[in-house]
C-alpha positions, 0 to 999 in steps of 0.5 A: 499499499502506497503511503500518502504525502500527508503520512509521509510529512507526518512521519518526518516531522516526528522523526525530525522532532528527535533531532538535536539541536545543534543539527537543527541549526545547521540544517537553517544553515543549509537552507541559508546557503541553498537559498543563496545560490538560488536567488543568484541563479534567479536574479541571473536569469531576470537581469542577465549574464553580463558579468557571467565570471562575477555569476560564477564565482558567487554561486559556485561559493554558493554550493560549495558553501553547502558542500562543506556544512553538509560535510559538517552536518555529517560530522556533527550528527550523533546518529553517524558516531561510528563512521566519524568515531576519532572525530570530535566535533571541535575538530569537525568543526575546525576542518570546516572553518579551514576549508571554507577559508580555503574555498572562499580564499580561491573564490576570490 
């Protein structure tokens, strides 16, 4: 029997309530990063592609930032503790910060 959309949404919200607050904050940050990339893409569609290299730098920077934040979320989630056994949350955040610094220096 196929589950309806409301059943899936209800199951998702029930399970998401069990998620730690730290991971929920990272999820909100992920939505911000994706929203920034989306807004840049819409702006490019509406205004044009004259400074195309500037669009590419901003858009790819947002997507790279999103990807690095997903990696941080995977490492910060206690449910993934077995995959990242020797990495503390502080180490994961330090790696995330260094990778973002390198990303933004390269894009700049």
